[in-house]
ZATORLO-415284 format. One record per residue: x, y, z of N, C-alpha, C in turn; residue in three letters. Coordinates in steps of 0.05 Angstrom, whole numbers, plus 5000, padded with zeros to 4 digits. Layout:
% residues N
XYZXYZXYZALA ...
***
This chain:
% residues 663
632587758124633787718153634187898169MET 632987918188633288098212633088108233SER 634788148256634088088283631588168291CYS 630387958310628188048313627488268338PRO 630388268349630088478374630188748359CYS 630688818336631188998320628389058308CYS 626388838298624188848281621789018295SER 621989058315619489138331617888908346GLY 618488678344617188488347618888368367GLU 619488468393621988308415621588068423ILE 619187928420619387728428619387508400ASN 621787348398621687168366620786918366PRO 618486908381617586648382615686638358HIS 616586448352614486348316613186088324LYS 611785898302612485668307614885468297SER 615185168305616885108295617885088265HIS 615185098246614985098227616885338205HIS 617185558233617285888218620585808225GLU 620985798247623785838252625185558233HIS 624285388226625285168207626985328182GLN 623985548173624285608150626485808150ALA 626385968178628786208176631386158168THR 632785888180634485818179635285628150LEU 634985828131635385708099637985678087SER 638185578065640785538057641485858052VAL 639885968035641086218022641386428038LYS 639986458068640786608092643586548105GLU 644286258102646386098116648986248096LEU 648286148068650986328039651286618054ALA 648686748059649287018056650987148084PHE 650186998103652787018129655286928126LEU 656286668102658486548093659686828087ALA 658086928061659387068032659787378057LEU 658487498068658387668091660987668105GLY 661187438112664187378132666687448117LEU 666887268090668487278078668987568061LEU 666587768062667487918051669388208067SER 668488068098669388218122672688088119LEU 672487878112675287858125677287938107LEU 676987958075677588078063678288328063VAL 676188488066676788698069678788768090SER 679488698118680988668143683488558137PHE 683988388126687188278114688388358094PHE 686188528067687888568048689888768052MET 692388708035694788868037694489178027PRO 695289368037694489638038694989688009HIS 697289587991697789697966696189527954GLU 694489277954692589227940689289337934TRP 689589487961687489657960687189847954ALA 689289967952688590287938689790187903HIS 689789867889688989887862686289837856GLU 683789797880681489827874681390077866ILE 678790107844678490427841676090427856PRO 676390807863675590947889674590797910PHE 676990657919677190497946677490787965TYR 676890727992675390558008672290528002PRO 670890697976667890727979667190457968LEU 669690297951669290037938669889867951THR 670189817979671289627993669889397993ASP 670989198000669688867996667288908014PRO 667888948038665488988060662889088046ALA 662589168027659989288011657988968015TRP 659588858003657688537999656488378031LEU 658488528058656388438081654388668087ALA 654288888079652789108077649789028066VAL 650688958036648388878016647188508032ILE 648588368028647388138043646388118064LEU 647588198082646388228113645488408127CYS 645188668114643688928127641688948108GLY 640988908086638888928072636088858082SER 636588688099633588548120632788768142GLY 635788888145634689118167633089328154LEU 634289468143633089688128630189628119TYR 630089418108627589348093624589318121LYS 625789218138624789158171624289548180THR 626089708186625689858191624190048172ALA 623990088153622390228133619690158139PHE 618989868127616589778131614389828168VAL 616789828188615089938210614890168202ALA 616790398201615790678204613590788181LEU 614690658157611890818136609590638134PHE 609290418151606590178145605290218170LYS 606690168189605990128215605990398235ARG 607390568224607690898235609290778264LYS 610790588273612590528287615790538286LYS 616690628304619890728309620290438326ILE 622090298310623790048320626390038323THR 627589918336630789898338631989848314SER 630689688292631489688271631989928257SER 630790148256631190348250634490508268LEU 634590478283637090608296639190408287LEU 638890108279641690048269642390228239ILE 638590208219639790268204640390508195SER 640390718213640590988211644891008232ILE 645190778241647490708247650090678220ALA 648590498207650190318189650390568167MET 647890748161648390948138649491148146THR 649391248174652191458182654591368180ALA 654891108190657991028182658391008151SER 656890998131657191008094658291248100ILE 656391418102656491728097658991858106LEU 659891728137662491928144663891798125LEU 664391548115666391378092666091638066GLN 664091668057663991868038665192128044VAL 664792238064666392568080668992498077PHE 670792218086673292208090673892298051VAL 672592028038673292028009673892247996PHE 671792417996672092677986673592967994PHE 673892958017675893158036674993248059GLY 672093168065670793308085671693378108ILE 672293068106673092978136676292838131ALA 677792888162680192728146681692588175ASP 679892438178680492208203681591948187VAL 681891828201682691508201680491368175HIS 680691218169678491088141679990988124GLY 682091068108683090938089685290758092ASP 685590588116687190398119685990168122ALA 686289948113685989728102683389598133CYS 681289468140680089428157679189618180GLY 679889888171679690068186677790338175ASP 676190198148674090368144670790358148SER 670390538150667090658156665090398143TYR 665990378114664390198103664589938115ILE 666689868125668289558141665389578169PHE 665889818182664389798213661589798202ALA 660489918174657189818170656489488164ALA 658889448154658789208145658288948155GLY 660489038185660488888207658188878233GLU 656789148228654389088243651688938231VAL 652289048201650288878192650788538190ALA 653688428194653788168190653188048222TRP 654688198240654488098268651488118277LEU 649688238277646688308275645587958255MET 646187938242645687688230646687418246MET 648787438249649987268267649187278284LEU 648187478310646587428334643887328325GLY 642487348309639487228296639486938300GLU 641986908281642386618270643386398298THR 644786488313644986388342642486448364LEU 641286598359638586608375636286418365GLU 636386388334634986208323634985898327ILE 638585838328639385608338637885528367PHE 637885768383636585658412634785598415THR 633385758397629985648395630585398382LEU 630985338362630385118353631384878360ARG 633384938381634284698402631884718419LYS 630884878437628384888451625884718444ALA 625184738412622284688403624084328390HIS 625984298395626083998380625383818398ALA 624183858416622283628427619283618423GLY 618583798409616483918394616383818366VAL 618183778353618383718322618983458325GLU 619583398351621183128353617582908358LYS 615083068371612783038379611282938344LEU 612283188328610483218310611282918293VAL 613682878286614882658280613782378281ARG 612782318309612182068321609582058306LEU 608482238299604682098290605082028262SER 603981798261604581628233602181798213PRO 602381768185601081918172599681698158LYS 599481488156597281298155596881068169THR 595180878169594180678183593080478159ALA 593380208179592079968162589379868168GLU 587679998157585080038175583279718161ARG 581679588178580879288170578279378167ILE 577679298135575079418123572679138135GLY 569979208127567879028138568978678118ALA 570378688101571778398086573378278106ASP 574378478128577578338139579878378130GLY 579778498109582178598094583078878099VAL 586078838110586479218116587279338087PRO 587079548094587379818076589280018088ALA 591080098077593080318077590580668067THR 589880738094589081018089590681298108VAL 590181498108591081708115589781718146PRO 591381778162589981758193587481928195VAL 587382168180585282358186582982198178GLU 582582038161580581898143579381608174ASP 580781648189579781448206577581568225LEU 576281398227572581418249573281348276GLN 571681398296571581278317570780998313ILE 571480818328569280548322571680448302GLY 573680498287574880268270577080218277ASP 577479918261579179698270581279838260ILE 583779778271587179828259588679678268VAL 590279548253592279338255595079398260GLN 596279378279599279598281601079268280ILE 603379278271605179068258607479168285ALA 609678878289611179018312612879248297PRO 614479308316616379568301614379848298ASP 611879848295610680048282610380238297GLU 608580458295608280728312604980668312ALA 603880728341600880738336599281028321VAL 598080998310596981168288594681408306PRO 593381268324591981408346590981278377VAL 589581438379588981358411586781128410ASP 586480928421584980728422584480488442GLY 583380318439583680048458583979738441GLU 585679678457586579408444584079198446ILE 583979118425580978898420582478628418VAL 584578658396586078408396589178328398GLU 590878138415592878168410594878298439GLY 597178218447598878328463601178378459SER 602678578474605478728460606178928486SER 608978978478610279158495610779388479SER 609979578496608879858478611580088493VAL 613380198477613780338489613380618490ASN 613180768515611780978515614081238520GLN 615381218520617881478525617181688523ALA 617081658492616081918481614182138489ASN 613182028500610082068508609582128538MET 610681948551610481948585613281898595THR 615581878585617781838596618681668609GLY 616081458605617881238626619781108606GLU 621480998619624080808607623180608606SER 621780378612621280118608618480128598VAL 618679948571617079868556613679788571PRO 611279828575609279778584608279498565VAL 607179328587605579038572602879168568GLU 602079088546599479128536597978938530LYS 595378918533594078568527590778818522THR 588978578515585678758503584978848534VAL 584179088519582579238538584079438549GLY 586779458546588679688552588379888531ASP 588980118538589580378511592480388508HIS 592680468486595080628471593980848456VAL 597080998463596281318449598081278421LEU 596781518410597981568380601281648391ALA 602381578376605881668383608381478391GLY 606281298411607381118423608580858402THR 610480718409610880478392611080168396ARG 608980078379609079748387611079518388ASN 612379418399614879298397615079028397LEU 612778908405613278618399611078478374GLN 608978318388606778238378605278458361GLY 603378388349601278458326599778528341ALA 597378818339596578808366594078998338LEU 590678928341588679158331587679278354LYS 586879498348586179688363583179778354ILE 581479828373578980018366578980308370ARG 579480518345579680818346578180938368VAL 579081088380577681168404578481468402GLY 579381618385579081908382580282008353LYS 579282158342579882218313583182308315ARG 584082398288587182388293587282708309SER 586182948299585583098314585883178342GLY 584382978357583283018389585282758403ASP 586882708393589082478409591582578430THR 591882428448593082618462595482758455ALA 597282608436598482798417599082938408LEU 596483038393595183158378594883438399ALA 593783418424593483558446596383688453ARG 597983598462600983668469602983818439LEU 602183798422603183998404601884188399ILE 598984178409597684468413598484588435ASP 599084508458599784608483602584728479ILE 604084608460607284708460606184928444VAL 605684928417604985138397603685378404GLU 602085378429600585568437603485648461GLU 604785518474607185718486608785798474ALA 609785808444611485978429609686228426GLU 606886238423605386518413605586648434ASN 604986548471604686808486607886838507HIS 607387088507609387198527609887228554ARG 611587338574611587238602611387618604ALA 609887638619609387928631612588078623PRO 614287978636617688148635618388138607ILE 616788038588617788108561617288488557GLN 615188558567614488818560616288988565ASN 617788938587620189118593622289208570ILE 621289108561623789038535622689208517ALA 619489118510618289278493618389588497ASP 616889718520617389898531619890008529LYS 622389938538624490148533625590168506TRP 624490008477625290018453624390278445ALA 621490288456619990558438621490818445ALA 622890708475624091018480627091138472VAL 628490768473631290808469632090928439ILE 630090828420630990968389631591298396VAL 629291438399630191718393630591768418PRO 631291708436634191748455636591708444ALA 637591558431639591548414640291708400ALA 638391788379638692018358639892178371ILE 637692328390638592608413641292568423VAL 642192318431644292268452647192368432PHE 645892168402648792168387649492488382SER 646992658381647492978366648993108387VAL 647393038412648993198434651493108438LEU 653292868432655392798434656992908409VAL 655492968388657193068363657593398374TRP 656393528389656193778392657393898415ALA 656993648442658893768455663093698456PHE 662993448439665793428430666393658407ALA 665093758387665394048368665194218387TYR 663894358402663894578414664494548437PHE 664194388451665794358475669394358488VAL 669294128470671893988471673794088453LEU 672894268433674594318405676294138390ASP 673993888391674793698362674193798339CYS 676093648326675393718293671793638287ARG 671493708269668193718263668593338254PHE 670493298235669992998239670492788260ASP 672492948274672292768296669992678320GLU 668992948318666392898332663992828321ALA 664192808299662492648283662292318289LEU 665492258287665691958290664491898319VAL 664192018332663491938367661091998356ARG 658592138352655892098344655591858334GLY 656891858316656291508297656191338314VAL 658791308328659991078339656391058369THR 656791288379653391228398650891128381ILE 650491178360648991038350649590718338LEU 651290688342652990368336651590298358VAL 652390358384653290188409649990248424VAL 648690398424646190518439643690288436PHE 643890178415641389938405640189768429CYS 638389658439638689528459637889218455PRO 639789138433638988878418639688668440CYS 641488668463642188478484639788498506ALA 638788748505636788798529633988698516PHE 633388668494631088568477631988218480ALA 633388068475634587858476633387748503LEU 634787908521635087788542632687568558ALA 630987698553627787518556626987258538THR 627487318517625287138509626786888494PRO 630086918496631186668491631586538516THR 631086638538632286518560629286368564ALA 626686448558623286348559623586138539ILE 624386088520624485878501626985688512ALA 628785828520630385528526629385358548ALA 628385558566627585408588624485288583GLY 622685298571620385108560621584878544ILE 623084898528624784658515625884528531GLY 627684648549628884358568626984248583ALA 624784368590622184268607621483968600ALA 621084098561619783988555621483588548SER 624083738550625483418551624983238576ARG 623883388593624183268617621183088623HIS 619883138610616983078606614983318610GLY 615783618614613783768627613383948607VAL 611383978600610784168580609284388593LEU 610284608586609984938590607685018578VAL 605285048582604185248552604685558551LYS 605585698574606485998564609086048584THR 610586348572611986358587611186598616GLY 609186558605607386768635608186508661ALA 606386178656606586078669609086028684ALA 611486058664613986008676614786188700LEU 614486538691614886698710613486778738GLU 611086628737609386608756610286378772ALA 610486128759612385938776614585998803LEU 615986258779617686308802617886468832ALA 615986448834614386728854612186548867THR 612586268862610286158876611186088906VAL 609086138924609986068955607885868969ASN 605485718957603785548966603285458948HIS 602885118950601984938932600284718940ILE 597984728929595584568935595384328916ALA 595784118932595283878912592783738924PHE 591683598900589583428900590483118909ASP 588682968927589382748932589782508919LYS 587682408901587882228885589082188865THR 590482098862592282068830593882318830GLY 594982428852596382668853598482558879THR 597482548898599182468920598982128932LEU 596882048916597581778912597381648889THR 597281388883597081278860596081298844THR 593081378858590381258841589380968837ALA 590980848847590580548841588680418872GLU 586180508874584380408896584280178897LEU 583479998914582979778923580679748946LYS 578879558940577279528960576879378983ILE 576979599002577979439031575579299043ASN 574079409045571079339059568679379042LYS 566679129048563879169031562479059063VAL 561079379066558079339081555779299062TRP 553879059064551479099060549879059074THR 546279169067544379099073543878809081ALA 541578759095540278599096538778469072SER 539478239055538478149032540178179012GLY 542878269015544278378995546378238995TYR 548178148982550778048971552778178963SER 555378218980557078298964558378238935GLN 557678078925557177948897556378178872GLU 553578118891552278358872551478588875GLU 552378718903552979008898555179128884ILE 557179028882559579038866559778978842ILE 557878858829556978698799555578908791THR 553279018813552379308796553379538794LEU 555079648817557079818817559179808789CYS 560379568787562079578765560379578736ALA 557879568730555979628702555779908712ALA 555780068739554980278726557080438718ALA 559680398731561380628725563280428707GLU 562280228687563180088662565180348647SER 564280558642564380778630566180948638ARG 566580928663568781148674570880978674SER 572881248678576081188680577181308714ARG 575481298726575581408752577181168768HIS 579381188783579480968798577480788816PRO 576480938824573580808838572980538818ILE 572080728791570880508767573680338759ALA 575280318763577780088762577579988782LYS 577080028811576679808833574979628826ALA 572479788816570279598819570779308794PHE 571779418775571779308752573479038755LYS 576379118767578278888786576878648798SER 574678818813574278558831571878398821GLN 570978468798567978358784569678158756ASN 568877838766569677738742567477608730PRO 565477618734561977578725561777768696GLN 560577758686557977948669557078058675GLU 557678338663555678548676553078558665LEU 551478648676548478688678548278938666PRO 546578888652544679138631543979398648ASN 544979548649543479878661542980058645LEU 541080198646540880458628539680708645SER 540080878624540081128631542481158649ASN 544181078643546681208663548381438656ILE 548081588689548581898682550881948710LYS 552182148706554882168718555182468728ALA 555782568752556482848759557782868772GLN 559983018766562783068776562083168800SER 563983028822564183158842561482978857GLY 560282848856556782798862556282448859ILE 557282378833556182088828555682018805GLY 554281728807552881608785549481468792ILE 548481558771545681388772544681258751THR 543281058758542380858731539680738743ALA 538880648716537080418722536980138711TRP 536279898738537079648728535179578717THR 534779208704532079158696529679098713ASP 529779108736528079038754526479388763ASP 528179528741527079888745527479958771HIS 529379858783530780108808532380238799GLU 532380418815534280698807536880668832LYS 538780588814541580518827543580758833LEU 544580848853545281168863547981098873THR 549881168863552681088873553681328882ILE 554081378903555981728908557781698930CYS 558781958937560981998957559581978981SER 560882049008560482009031558682309036GLN 560182529020558382769031556282789015LYS 556282678987553282698974551482628983ALA 552082318999550582209016549182309039TYR 550982489051549682659073547682829063GLU 547282929042545983129031543383029024ALA 543582779018541182699008539982469033ILE 541282419050540582179062536982249087LYS 536382499090534682559106532182459075ASN 532882509053530782349032531182059035GLU 532481959040532881689041531781579051ALA 530881309039528981149061530181039088ALA 529981029114530680919136532380619128ASP 534480629144535480269137537680289157GLY 539079969157540979959169543080139167GLU 544280259196546080359187549080249193GLN 551180299177553280119171555980259187PRO 557380099196559980139203562080369187PRO 563080559195564480709183568180659185VAL 568980539164571780539170573080799170PRO 575280839189576281139185578681069172ALA 579181329153581681359140581181249113GLY 579381159107578381089079577381199061THR 576781119038574881329018572481089019THR 570081259024567581149025566481099005LEU 564281008984562481038971559880858983VAL 557381008977555480888985554180928959TYR 551280648963550280528935547480518944ALA 545880648936542780648940541480468923LEU 539180308922537380258913534180368919LEU 533180478893530880638906530680748928ASP 534080958932533881168952534080948981ASN 534680758979535080619008537580459002LYS 539080569028541980419033542780239030LEU 544080049011543979809010546979739013VAL 549679879010551379769019554280129023SER 555380099039557480229037560480039036VAL 562180189009564280049004566780219013ILE 568480109028570780289038573080169017SER 574980399007577380398986579380509006PHE 581980339001584780519007585980508984VAL 587780758986589280848970592180898974ASP 594380748960596280788957598181128955THR 599281108977600981438970604081348957VAL 603981578940606281548922609181508946ARG 611281368933612881318953614981518956GLY 615481698932616681978942614982118955ASN 612082098945611082408960611882548987ALA 612582409002614282529030616682779025LYS 618182569008620982678997619782938974ASN 617582978967617483178955615583398971VAL 614783348989613183509004616283719022VAL 617383469022619983649045621183779028GLU 621883729007623683878993621784158981ASP 619384188978618584428971618784619003LEU 617684529022618284559049621084759057LYS 623184539043626484689045626184959026LYS 624984929004624385138989622785458993SER 620685449018620185589033616985679022GLY 615585299007613185348999612085149015ILE 609285289019607185209043605085029025THR 605084789041603084549017600584539031THR 598484499010595484439025595084129010THR 593084029020591483839009588783949003LEU 587583938977585284028979583783828961ILE 581483608969580083368960577383338956THR 576083158951573083118947572782858966GLY 575382798973574782508991574582609019ASP 573582389040572682379068574882559087ASN 574582649118576082789131578582539132LYS 577682339142579182079155581382069137GLU 580381959110582481909093583982119074ALA 582482429084585082609073586882619097ALA 585382589120588382669139589982409143SER 589582209137591681979130593882019117SER 592782179088594982149070597082439076VAL 595782649087596482889086598982829116ALA 598382689130600182619158602182429148GLU 601882289131603382119124606182249101SER 604782469093607582559073607682849078VAL 606782939100606983209112606183389105GLY 604183409092602583619092600683809108VAL 601884059111601284229129597484269136GLU 596284409114593184489118592084229092ASN 589684179103587284009099585284139096ILE 583684129060581184169063579483889054PHE 577483769060577283459058574183559045ALA 572483349032569583289026569083539007GLU 570983668993570383918978569983818950GLN 567783968948566483948914568084078899MET 568484068866569984238850570184498856PRO 566984638854566884968855568485038892ALA 568584858902568884908936572384908939ASP 573684688912576784668910577584998897LYS 576085048878577285428860575885578884ALA 574285588903573785798926576685798945LYS 577285548959578985548967581985648957ILE 582485608934584485668919584985988917VAL 581986118908582686408903583186488934ARG 582186358953582686518981585186528989GLN 586786278987589686258990591186458965ILE 590086558949591986738924591887048939LYS 589687098958590587358973592487378985ASN 593887168994595987139021599087149001ASP 598587068971600987048954600386848927GLY 603686728916601986618893601686268901LYS 599386158880599285908888599785718863ILE 599785468874600485318841598685088857MET 597085008845594084718841595684588825MET 596384238841596284078825594583818826VAL 593683738802591383628806591583368777GLY 589583178777589783068756587282908736ASP 584783068753582282958739580283198734GLY 578183118724576183348716575383488737VAL 574783358760573883568780575083718793ASN 578183718784581283968789581184168773ASP 579684168747579884348731578484638741ALA 576884688756575684938760578885088787PRO 579884888792581684958813584284968807ALA 584884928778586684948761587285168746LEU 584485238735583885528724583885748743VAL 584085648766583985898794586285918801SER 587585798798590985788810592685998799ALA 594686088805596386318788597486058770ASP 598285878775599585678758598285368763VAL 596985308738596184958744597484778738GLY 598084608749599684388733598184078734MET 597783998711596183728707598583508709ALA 597483268717598883068732598282918705MET 599782688699599282438685597782508658ASN 598682778642597082948623596582738596ALA 597382588597597482448566595082168567VAL 594582138598592381908601589481988595ASP 589281938576587081908565584782058567ALA 581082038571579482138565579082378592ASP 579482238617579282328647581782628649ALA 583282598630584982808632584382998621GLN 582882998599583183278577582183588581SER 580683508604579083778613581383878632LEU 582383708651585383718672587383888654ALA 588183788631590383908609589584208600ILE 586984178588585884468582586984648600GLU 585884628630584984828644588184928657SER 590084678658592684708662594384838651ALA 596285048665598085228650600784998643ASP 601084798663603284578656602484358660ILE 603484228643602983908631605483718636ALA 604783508664606183268664605783038647LEU 607482988628606882698613606482478623LEU 607582558654608582218668607982228702ASN 607682028720606882158747608882228764ASN 611082308754613582378767612782658781LYS 612282608802612182838834614083018836LEU 616182858838618983038834619083268814GLU 618883208799618783438777617483718786LEU 615683728804614583928818616384168832VAL 617784008847620284148868622284288851PRO 622984058820625184088802624284368783ALA 622784288781620784558759621284818769LEU 620284818799619985078811622885188818ILE 624685018825627585138822628085178795ARG 628685038779628785198748627785348749PHE 625285418747623585668745625185988753SER 626085948773627386078789629786158780ARG 631585938769633985968758632786118722THR 631686058719630486218683630186508696ILE 628686568722628386828718631487018732MET 632886838742635286928755637487008724ARG 636986798704637986768684637087058669THR 634287208665633787378653634487648669ILE 635387668693635587828712638787908705HIS 640787718701642687758696643787808668LEU 641787748660641987908621641588158627ASN 639188188638638288478639641388648649PHE 642788558668644288758687646688728665ALA 647488598653649788538639649588748611PHE 646388668601646888788575646289128575SER 645489228600644689438612647589648618ILE 649789488623651889538643654389538619CYS 653589378596655189358574654889688561LEU 652589678551650889908535652090128546ASN 651590168577652490408586655390458585LEU 656990298591659990288581660690358557ALA 658790178539659390218510659490618501ALA 657390658511656490938508658291158526VAL 658991088542661691298555663791298541ILE 664690988533666791088517666291118497LEU 664591118481663891238456663891488457SER 662591698472662991968474666592038479ALA 667091868498670391998503671791948478ALA 671791758458672591858431674591508434GLY 673891368458675491158465674790878439ILE 672590868440671090688411670790858387LEU 671190728366669790828341667590578325ASP 667090668315664190538303665490218299PRO 667590098282668989918283668089748313VAL 670089908330670789738349667989748371THR 666189948364663889998379661489818369GLY 662189678346660089488335660489218349ALA 663289148353664888898359663088938389ILE 664089038405662889038433660188998438LEU 658589188420655989228425654488868414HIS 656088758389653988548387655888358402ASN 657788328416657988218432656888128455CYS 655488308461654488328481651488148478SER 649488108454647987998444648187678448SER 651087698438652087418435652487258457LEU 653487478478653287288501651387258525LEU 648987438518646087438527644887138516VAL 645287088489643886848477645286568490VAL 648686678487650086448500649786378535GLY 647786558543647986518572644886428567ASN 643386478557639786378558640886038547SER 642186008532642785778519643685538537ALA 645985578557645985438574643985288590LEU 641685478595638885268602638085048594LEU 638485048568638584798555640084528559LEU 641984538580644484348588643584298610VAL 642484498626642884528651641584298674ARG 642984158687642083878701639683968717THR 637983818719635683858742636183728764TRP 635383838794636283768813633883688827LYS 
***
């Protein structure tokens, strides 16, 4: 076991399985035994020590050197001889070796400095360095484990088996991996839901807190969707499997967080570059300090040698290397506990510099719960007939407009054939009468109306979302929808403005509807009637003037989410419509809490301040330790304590992010 910052892999992020394995009983035992040996060495009476043969070469602190330092030596030599790479672990190994050799010099009379007093032997110094390095990694891993606790909890949420109803109606226990789309699964009260699916029988309250952050259980009945990892609280349910186990919302979330563990923030490259420079610099500076003390200051050979060895002990940039990865890991972990999944450390770093946020409208600034406002129909068509046709065409869609149609239609839906959907345009289908039904947005209708047959011109309500229905290319209906603005949207926008962030609304909806929402919440800029490619183009234009984050919730937002410096997907666990959005985004909200947007931006800035503070602290303390070592004030023992305390303080400062309150 060796300190990650010294291993040449400055980023200590591993999968949560690897972290779990790292804190093994054996290694914790090594840490405990190493501490015991150091305590015995330090507090052992002087007369007892000299009863030990060949003391201080046989100092009990050797146990700490062997148990805690062997990993450092192994890491250093593997990196040097197999990868041809000089790492910080090599510097620590050299410092430990130099301390041991110094004790050999003292023992054989080559040097005459102190070193035979209990607790002040250079074997003790080497053991102390090794033990403190191991302690630093243990605390770091503990911090990372706390950060990834939310992910491990997600993994535990998913059941391993399910009760599948066979063709004979008898349930059988099968592995979740064996379930196929369309299978019927029964779920007893107080059982976890094994897969994403649709309820086909029964009703119950479902606790979705672990997935969406909703504190209140949600009532579910026939036709409603349930998510893997949520818990059925009351009634028995039967669900039709909608996704294989590896494609569920829960599986996607686990993949996202594991992806975050393997991606680094650009700021971490600073530590990488310095690690490669500091190791040879430390060796050269150590020799120069020894030479200066011996030839210029006229110190004895052994006293000069102590100063040179101490330089090696304090020079290693462990605290500097730990400054970023521990803060990033703690930040990602803290965010996950608030229902925010951050895919990469780079996203957190970019988020801290965002000065412009673009919002989608429907489902982001509004609730996405559209209601039919007015229905205009051409002569010869009834409202019921048009709504029924539209509901049938939209039956496979989860778009808010589709939901609004279905909620208004109590009748049995007609059979339509060859239903096709085009993102940002609309839906086409064929009726039993061989008529082509087209349902499209206002902008799409404007593009095709020259080809459409002449017909009556309907009144167009202002400030609403409009849908046009055509039969055989003839306009037969215009339906207006109203959306509800989120109750806290105005406060969120005001909060962002106070943080110096410009806001923009980019939507595919008409100008009147977009303007109505923008004015009600205080968004400054409006781009309406935009196709998905147009949204991405606008985002790229804004990027020329600064850092932009795009916040959206649907498939049509995916190009813009990818184009932004940071993409955030709202309501990321909500079934099919969100899958492309969550894959395209850098950050995923597991709920509809819009207030998390400004809170996360403030938190990302706090993370970057923590990293910069860690950098400044580690550099200043290392510089002070080097000066004190060169002056002979610190020796290898006190230098090791000061050096490793700086690493522990950096890890502790980063760990505070885990308990920081979001405002």
